[in-house]
C-alpha positions in Angstrom: 71.0 82.3 84.1 71.4 85.7 82.4 70.0 85.7 78.9 72.7 85.7 76.3 73.1 88.9 74.3 75.9 90.6 72.5 78.2 92.7 74.7 81.0 93.1 72.1 80.6 96.9 72.2 81.4 96.9 76.0 84.5 94.8 75.4 85.6 97.1 72.6 85.0 100.1 74.9 87.1 98.5 77.6 90.0 97.9 75.3 89.9 101.5 74.0 90.2 102.8 77.6 92.8 100.3 78.4 94.9 101.7 75.5 95.1 105.0 77.3 96.4 103.6 80.6 99.9 104.5 81.9 102.8 102.4 80.5 106.2 101.6 81.8 107.7 104.7 80.1 105.2 106.9 81.8 106.0 105.5 85.2 109.7 105.8 84.4 109.3 109.6 83.8 107.1 110.1 86.9 109.6 108.5 89.4 112.2 111.1 88.3 109.9 114.0 89.1 110.6 115.9 92.3 107.2 117.3 93.5 103.5 116.4 93.7 102.6 119.4 91.5 104.9 118.1 88.8 103.3 114.7 88.9 99.8 116.3 88.9 100.6 118.3 85.8 101.9 115.3 84.0 98.8 113.3 84.8 96.6 116.3 83.8 98.1 116.1 80.3 97.7 112.4 80.0 94.9 110.9 77.9 94.0 108.7 80.8 93.3 111.4 83.4 93.0 114.7 81.6 89.2 114.7 81.9 89.1 114.3 85.7 92.1 116.6 86.3 91.3 119.2 83.6 90.1 121.9 86.1 92.7 121.1 88.8 95.5 123.5 89.6 98.6 121.3 89.9 100.4 123.9 92.0 97.8 123.8 94.8 96.3 120.3 94.7 96.8 118.3 97.9 98.2 114.8 97.7 95.1 113.3 99.4 92.7 115.2 97.1 94.7 114.0 94.0 94.4 110.4 95.1 90.6 110.9 95.7 90.2 112.3 92.2 92.0 109.4 90.6 89.9 106.8 92.5 86.8 108.7 91.5 87.9 108.6 87.8 88.1 104.8 88.0 84.8 104.6 89.7 83.1 106.8 87.2 84.6 104.7 84.4 83.2 101.6 86.0 79.7 103.1 86.3 79.7 104.2 82.6 80.8 100.8 81.5 78.1 99.0 83.5 75.4 101.4 82.2 76.6 101.3 78.6 74.5 98.1 77.8 72.4 98.1 80.9 74.8 95.6 82.6 74.2 97.2 86.0 70.9 95.4 86.2 72.8 92.2 86.8 73.9 91.8 90.4 77.4 90.6 89.5 78.2 94.0 88.1 77.8 95.7 91.5 81.2 94.1 92.5 83.0 97.5 92.7 80.3 99.1 94.7 80.3 96.2 97.2 84.1 96.3 97.4 83.9 100.0 98.2 81.3 99.3 100.9 83.6 96.8 102.6 86.5 99.2 102.4 84.4 102.0 104.0 83.0 99.7 106.7 86.5 98.7 107.7 87.6 102.4 107.8 84.6 103.1 110.0 85.4 100.3 112.4 89.0 101.5 112.6 87.9 105.1 113.1 85.5 104.1 115.9 88.1 101.9 117.5 90.6 104.7 117.4 88.3 107.5 118.5 88.6 109.2 115.1 85.1 108.8 113.9 84.8 112.4 112.6 87.8 111.8 110.3 85.8 109.0 108.7 83.1 111.5 107.7 85.7 113.9 106.2 87.2 111.2 104.1 84.0 109.4 103.0 83.9 109.5 99.1 80.7 111.1 97.9 80.5 108.8 94.9 80.2 105.8 97.3 77.4 107.5 99.2 75.5 108.1 96.0 75.7 104.5 94.7 75.6 102.4 97.9 72.4 101.2 99.5 74.1 101.6 102.9 73.4 104.8 104.8 76.9 105.8 105.5 75.9 109.2 106.8 74.0 107.5 109.5 76.8 105.0 110.1 79.3 107.8 110.5 77.4 109.0 113.6 77.9 105.6 115.4 79.5 106.0 118.8 80.9 102.5 119.1 80.8 99.1 117.5 77.4 98.2 119.0 76.0 101.3 117.5 77.4 100.3 114.1 75.6 97.0 114.4 72.3 98.8 115.3 72.6 101.0 112.2 73.4 98.0 110.0 70.2 96.1 110.8 68.3 95.2 107.7 71.4 95.2 105.5 73.4 92.2 104.1 76.3 93.1 106.4 74.5 92.9 109.7 74.8 89.1 110.3 78.5 88.9 109.3 79.4 92.0 111.5 77.6 90.4 114.5 79.9 87.5 114.3 83.1 89.7 114.6 85.1 89.0 117.7 85.4 91.7 120.4 88.3 92.8 122.5 88.1 93.1 126.2 87.0 96.7 126.0 84.1 95.9 123.6 85.8 97.1 120.5 85.7 95.1 117.3 88.7 92.9 116.6 89.8 94.6 113.4 91.7 91.7 112.0 88.7 89.3 112.4 86.4 92.0 111.0 88.5 92.4 107.9 88.7 88.6 107.3 85.0 88.1 107.7 84.0 91.1 105.6 86.3 90.2 102.8 85.2 86.5 102.9 81.6 87.7 102.8 82.4 89.9 99.8 84.0 87.0 97.8 81.3 84.5 98.7 78.6 86.9 97.6 80.4 87.7 94.4 80.9 84.0 93.5 77.2 83.4 94.3 76.2 86.0 91.8 78.5 84.5 89.2 77.2 81.0 89.6 73.6 82.2 89.5 73.6 84.8 86.7 76.4 84.1 84.3 77.2 81.4 81.7 79.4 78.4 82.5 82.3 79.8 80.5 82.1 83.2 82.2 82.0 81.4 85.6 85.1 79.4 84.8 87.1 82.5 83.7 86.0 84.7 86.5 86.7 82.1 89.2 90.2 81.8 87.7 90.7 85.5 88.1 89.2 85.8 91.5 90.8 82.7 93.0 94.2 83.9 91.6 93.6 87.3 93.2 92.8 85.7 96.5 95.9 83.5 96.3 98.1 86.6 96.0 96.4 88.2 99.0 96.8 85.1 101.1 100.5 84.6 100.1 101.4 88.2 100.9 99.5 88.0 104.2 101.2 84.7 105.1 104.7 86.0 104.4 104.1 89.1 106.6 102.7 87.1 109.5 105.6 84.6 109.3 108.4 87.2 108.7 107.4 90.0 111.0 105.2 88.4 113.6 106.4 84.9 113.9 102.9 83.3 113.4 102.6 79.5 113.6 101.2 77.7 110.5 97.9 77.2 112.1 97.6 80.9 113.1 98.4 81.8 109.5 95.8 79.3 108.1 93.2 80.7 110.5 93.6 84.2 109.0 93.4 83.3 105.3 90.5 83.8 102.9 88.9 80.4 102.2 89.4 80.3 98.4 92.3 79.2 96.2 93.2 78.5 92.7 96.4 76.8 93.6 94.8 74.3 95.9 94.4 74.0 99.6 97.2 71.4 100.1 99.8 73.5 98.1 98.8 76.7 99.9 99.1 74.9 103.3 102.5 73.7 102.4 103.5 77.4 102.0 102.0 78.3 105.4 103.7 75.3 107.1 107.2 76.7 106.2 109.5 76.9 109.2 111.1 80.2 108.1 110.3 83.1 105.7 113.2 81.9 103.6 111.7 78.4 103.2 108.3 80.0 102.3 110.0 81.9 99.5 111.8 78.8 98.3 108.5 76.9 98.1 106.7 79.9 96.5 109.3 79.9 93.7 107.9 76.5 92.6 104.4 78.1 92.0 103.2 80.5 89.2 103.3 83.3 91.8 107.0 83.0 92.6 108.6 82.7 89.1 111.7 84.8 88.8 112.1 85.4 92.6 115.6 83.8 92.6 115.7 83.8 96.4 114.9 87.5 96.6 112.9 88.6 99.6 112.7 92.3 99.0 109.6 93.6 97.1 107.8 90.3 97.6 104.4 92.1 97.3 105.4 93.6 94.0 106.6 90.3 92.6 103.6 88.3 93.7 101.1 91.0 92.5 102.9 91.2 89.2 101.4 87.8 88.4 97.9 89.2 89.0 98.8 92.2 86.8 99.9 89.9 83.9 96.8 87.7 84.2 94.4 90.7 84.2 96.2 92.4 81.4 96.2 89.2 79.2 92.5 88.7 80.0 91.6 92.3 78.8 93.5 91.7 75.6 91.9 88.3 74.7 88.5 88.0 76.4 85.3 88.5 74.5 83.2 88.4 77.6 81.9 91.6 79.1 81.8 90.4 82.8 85.3 88.9 82.5 86.8 91.9 80.8 85.2 94.4 83.2 86.4 92.5 86.2 90.0 92.3 84.9 90.0 95.9 83.7 88.9 97.3 87.0 91.7 95.4 88.8 94.2 97.0 86.4 92.7 100.4 87.2 93.2 99.7 90.9 96.8 98.7 90.3 97.4 101.8 88.2 96.2 104.2 90.9 98.2 102.3 93.6 101.3 102.8 91.5 100.6 106.5 91.2 100.0 106.9 94.9 103.3 104.9 95.6 105.2 107.3 93.3 103.7 110.4 95.0 104.7 109.1 98.4 108.2 108.2 97.1 108.7 111.6 95.6 107.5 113.4 98.7 110.1 111.5 100.8 112.8 111.8 98.2 113.1 108.0 97.6 115.7 107.0 95.0 114.0 106.8 91.6 115.4 103.4 90.7 114.3 102.0 94.0 110.9 103.5 93.7 110.4 102.2 90.2 111.4 98.7 91.4 108.4 98.6 93.8 105.8 99.4 91.1 103.6 96.7 89.6 104.5 97.0 85.9 105.5 94.4 83.3 
């Protein structure tokens, strides 16, 4: 187990940065803006993003480049926090790097399956390349899925990728690949927690992680039931194998005959409070529970690993909100409707 030492300074630093994050009133102002340059200028003047956007010309910045800069800002913040008290020497604190590795591997598989492998190279974030132990430049040259496997030999991902199902034409089954990579990510993360952190940190982190997985599984189950008519067993087969709510209660959701019944049962859990039979914006409503949990954790936790994990999830939500606003403004979505889809409390 990791030797105990004071990490109060890291927690204090996290709360200071958290204090600069966008609030409801900021989002309210942004949804009423009518162009990407206007949003970019607003963010450039905000305490949260003025450093990363300081040299950007709001009138010429591309939507994709702006999103990339915001994600890089979050990643750089994460790196600084982990290095602040040498926390990056503990395997657990690599969770964001490993999360980004999984995301990039999935993008690579999708690019190879679609014949768009060169696009993967163009969109590959440089900060991921610098911090990852995977050779993404070599992986980007893979001609097919078998080639990806060859280039992954000797890495932690080789075995799990070898188990991915193939389609008749030899391509990776993307859905199966995503499930197995994300399951591997969470299993490895939990293993680090159990090995290196204290019992109290383990308890708090598992609460956060398993709640996060519950929301992923709930949203996935609803989509599969509502839009694809999946059977309960098909839904269960596609879920991440972790839960805070409990396997029996989650299975009861999956066994619903209709999407409406699933919502009705969901309302009886912490993830469905306040639904009142509403089916629209289910993702926003379910993810709002995660947002509240992470926000509360940052406010009260005195543990560096717990606070960092919760804070980085809030950072992801913040960027996703901004990207959603940018897309909505580009396509002239009604501001009130756009604001209703944001994860804010």
